N, C-alpha and C positions, 0 to 999 in steps of 0.2 A: 866709846867708839862703836860704830855700826859696820858689820861686814855684810855686803850684799852679794848675792849669787845670781848671775845672769848667764845661764848656760847657752842660750840661743840668741846671742846679741846680734845687732844689725846696724848698718848705716841707714838711718831713717831720713828719707828725702821728702820734704813737703813742697809740692808744686802748687803755687797760687796761680789760678787761671781765671781770666775774666768770665769765660763760660766754656763748658765742655760740650763739644759737638762730635759725636761718634763718627768714625770713618772719614775724618778729615785731618789735615795737618794743623796742629794747634801750637801756638807759641806760649811758653810759660812766662808769666809776668815776673814772679820772684821764686827763688829756690832757697830753702833753708835746710841745711844738713845737721843732724844731731846724732849722737851715740844712742842707738835705740835698743829696746828691750825693757821689759817692765822693771827689772832690777836696777837698770841704769837710770830710769826715771826716778826711782826711789833714791838712788845715790845723789842725784842733783838736788832734789828737793830737801833731803836730809842735810846736805852740806849747806844749802841756803838757810836752813834753820840753825846753823851754827854747829852741827855735829860732825866730827871727823869720820870719814868713811874709808873703808877698804873695799874696792870694787874688784870682784872676782868673776871668773867665767872662762869661756873659750874665745880666743881671737886668732885669726890667721890671715896671712897674705898681706897685700897692699891695703885692702879694706880694713884689716885688723889693726894695722899700724895707724891708719887714719882714724879709726874709732877711738883708739887710745889717746890720740892727740886731741880729739873732741871732748872726751870725758875728763881729761886731766885738767884740773883747776884747783884753786886753793881749797883745802879741806877734803879732797879726794885723792887717795893713793891707789894707783893701778897695780893689781897683783894677778893679772890674767895668765892663764895657762895657754901657751902658744901651740897651735896645731898647724898641719900642712894645708888643710882646706881653706879656701877663701871665705872670710866673713861675709854673710849675706847682705843684701840690700832690700829695703822695703820702701815702697813709694805710696804716698798719699796725695792724690790729685784733688784739689779743693776748688770747687766751682764757686767763685765769688758772687755770681749773679743769683744763685739759689741758696748758698750756704751749705750745700751738700758736698760730700766727699766720697771718693772711691779709693780703696786701698788695694795694693798689689803686694802680697807678702811672699817673699821667696822662702823655700823650706829650710835652707841652710845645708851646708855640707856635712856628711856623716863624720863622726869621730871614731877613733879606734879604741880597743880595750886599753892600749898603752896610754892614750890620751886621758882616758878616764882615771887610770891609776895615777898618772902624774897630777891631775887636778886634785884627786883625793889627798895626795901627799902635800900639795900646796895648801889645800884647805886646812888640813890638820896642823900645819905650821902656823897659819895665820889666825885660826879660830880662837885659841886661848887668849889673844889680845883683845877680843871683842867683848863688849857688854851685851850685845845681842846680834843675832844673825837673821837677815831677811832673804828668804828664798822666793824667787818670783819667776813666773812665766813658764814657757814650754822647754822641752829638751830636744837637742838635735838627735838624728838617728845615730845609733851606736851606743847611746847612754842606756844602761839597764832601766827597765820600767820602775824598779823599786829604789832608784838612786836617791830620790828625795827622802825616802824612808831611812836610808843609810845615813844621810847627813843629819836628819833629825835625831837619830839614836846617838850619833857622835856628839852632837850638841848637848843632849840630855846627860850623857856620861860626864861631860865636862862642866855641867851646871850652867850652861849658857842658854838664855831664853832664845827661842826660835819662832819667827813669824813666817807663815807660808801663804802665798797668794798665787795659786795656779788653778787649773780647771780639769774637768773630765776625770779619767781614771787616776791621774796623778794626784788630784785633790782627794779622792776617795781613799787611796792607799795612804797618803800623807796624814789625813785626819785620823786614821786608825792608830797612828803613832802618838796622838795627843800632843801636837805642838802647842805653844803658848798662845797662838793667835792664828785665826783663819778669817777670810773675807769672801764667803761664797755669795753668789746671786740666788735668786728665788729658785731657779731650776736646779742649781747645785745643792741647795738646802734640801729640796725634795729628794734628790739622789742620795744624799747622805743619811736622811732620816727614813726614807721609804714611804713618805707621804707627800702628796701635792700641797703646795702652799698658795693660799688665796686670801689676801687681806692681812691686815696687821696682826690680828689676834692669832691666826694660824702661824704667822711668821714668829711671833713672840714664843709660842709653844715650841716651835722647832728650834729656835735659838736656845731656849732653856734646856731642851733635851740634849743638844750638843754640849752645852756647858756641863750639865750633870753627868755626861759620859766622860768628862775629863779634859775638855778643851777650855782653858782658862778664860779666853776672850774670843767671842764670836761676833763678827760684825756683818750686818746686811746693809749695803749701800742702797739708797733709794733716790738717787739723783737730787733734784731740786728740793725734795722733801727731807733730805738729810740722811740719817742712818740710824739703825737700831744696834745696840750693843748689849750683849749678855755677858756678865762678869760676876765676880764674887760679891759685888754690892747690889746686884739685882739686874733688871732689864731697863735700859734707858733709850729714850728717843732724843737724838740731837738734831738740831736744825740750824743751818747757816742762815745769815740774812739774805734777803732777796737780792739777786744780782742779774745782770744781763750778760750771759756767758759769751765768750768769743770762741773758745775751743775746749770741749769737755773731754777730749781724748787724753788719757793719762791721769785724770782726776782721781781715779781709784788708786793708782800708784802713789799719788801725793798723799792720800789718806793713810796708806801703809807707812809712808815716810814719817808722818806725824806720830803714829803709834810707836814706830821704831825709835824716834827721838825720845819719847817718854820712857821706853824701856831702857834706853842707853843712859838716861839721866836718873833712873830709878824714881820716877815721878808717879803720883797716884794715877790710876788708869783713867779716871774721869778728866783729869787735866790733859792726858794724852788724847782723849776723845775730842776735847775742845780744840786742841792743837790740830788734830787731823781734819776736823770739819772746816776750820778756818783756812788752813793751807790748801785744802782741796778746792774751796771756793776761790781763793786767790789764784790758784792755777787755772781755773776756768776763765779768768779774766785775761790770761796771757795767750797770745797767738801760738807760742811754741809749747810743745809737749814736755812735761817734766820741768816746768819753769814757772816762776812767780815773782811778782814785785814785792819785796819786803814791806813796802808802805801799804800795799793792799792787805797783806796778812795782818799787820799791826792794827789796821782800821777795822778789819772784820772780826778779829779774835774776841773782843769784848761783846760783840753783837750776837755771838753764838748762844743759843739756848739749849739746855739739857734738862729733860724731865724724866723722873723715875716713873715707869708705867707698870712695873711689877716688882715685887720684893724678891 
């Protein structure tokens, strides 16, 4: 079972528009509402891979109840901590004529110290049932800066593997706690190692450094070129087959879900890498974020290639 943590959840609204013309009245062609937040994308994809999921985080108000109705599906159990503030909304306006989109992301209502304490209690109650924990995304105001570090330490004390996918100072502090998995981008790797990264060779050295410092699995996603993985078996370059993507938003979350599924099933990490690359590519073929067609995944899985590039 996978436990996902999404502290700054949202109602994600996708507006499909024939074209976007600023400073005019525009009519939306289609609207798609989903339970948003990186961890909830992980939840949906992991459940689609057949893994039972406990979805945790903060929800509040009418939007919070609506979000829980959107994420509730076979394989996902909601265990959110309810707060007084209204769950935020995030809007993605997609111009169908150009294929470009503009996002409007609300900051989210602050939470109180009592809310944080109640979430911690809820987390400690649910965490022992999990085979791994996936912590994703940002935190609302009111959550202590070191809160992800606290959760990582709790997981380590219980012997539960923890995957972290966040950014900025949250990633830096979380990486110092040596979680079992991180997925930084090139800028974040430079921030973690203190050296700029330019090209694959420098990226490989940086990934190896982070692995040698105690992070068991470090992944750098490279879009259509696949991803690099540093782990106990070496450094690997994985490539998905060529596809024509429809929507690449959330593909990184799908990759985290693939690795989380492998942790939950106690599979070899390279099998998890293949799963992650295949489900990420399948997600890029879906219009909706955090979604994939199982038939696409089954077709793409055997076409993924993985090569060792450093021992």
